[in-house]
C-alpha positions, 0 to 999 in steps of 0.5 A, spaced: 347 539 253 342 543 255 338 544 248 341 538 243 342 541 236 342 536 230 347 539 224 348 535 217 347 537 210 342 536 204 343 536 197 337 537 192 338 536 184 336 541 179 329 541 178 328 538 185 325 540 192 323 539 199 315 539 199 313 545 204 313 543 211 313 545 218 316 543 224 312 544 231 318 543 235 323 545 233 327 551 230 331 551 224 337 554 221 340 553 213 346 555 210 347 555 202 354 552 200 353 551 193 347 552 188 341 556 187 334 556 188 328 559 192 326 558 199 319 559 200 317 561 207 310 562 209 308 563 202 314 569 200 320 567 196 327 568 198 332 567 193 337 561 195 345 562 193 351 561 196 351 565 202 344 566 203 342 563 211 335 562 213 332 562 221 326 558 220 322 558 227 317 554 230 310 552 225 313 556 219 311 553 213 317 552 208 320 549 202 326 549 198 327 549 190 332 548 186 331 552 180 338 552 178 343 548 173 347 544 179 346 541 185 344 545 191 348 544 197 346 547 204 347 546 211 342 545 217 341 546 224 335 544 228 334 545 235 332 540 239 335 535 234 331 530 231 332 531 223 338 526 223 333 521 226 328 522 220 334 522 215 336 515 218 329 512 218 328 514 211 335 513 208 339 507 206 345 505 210 352 506 207 359 506 208 364 513 208 366 513 201 360 509 197 356 513 192 349 515 193 344 509 192 340 510 186 333 514 187 328 510 191 321 511 194 320 513 201 317 508 206 310 507 206 310 510 213 313 516 212 308 520 215 309 516 221 316 517 221 315 525 220 311 526 226 315 521 231 321 526 229 320 533 228 315 534 223 308 538 224 302 534 221 302 536 214 299 542 211 292 541 209 293 546 203 300 545 201 303 550 196 307 547 190 314 550 187 
């Protein structure tokens, strides 16, 4: 494959969010399956609801906020791949059918894991949800 892709799903509970970040070597597509919230791309808010799609180019700062009453679920596609490596390195192994683990802290070296996978250096002036 000339341009390897990564593809997966992400679930964020009510009141949760994915902090502002960027990808300096990757482009990303988000497609919302369930739930409601808000995507903030370069400081501009956009409604997230089932059927919403977002293209996020390289170096575009973005975050996702669940402002609804149920989990928000989306698919992500990233080119080139690597986001799946980030989740594998910060996550906990589990077998198909096992429930999700209880919340746990990120590894102490999470910033290094981010840089080694698909994340740009964190912004010096991060926006809050």
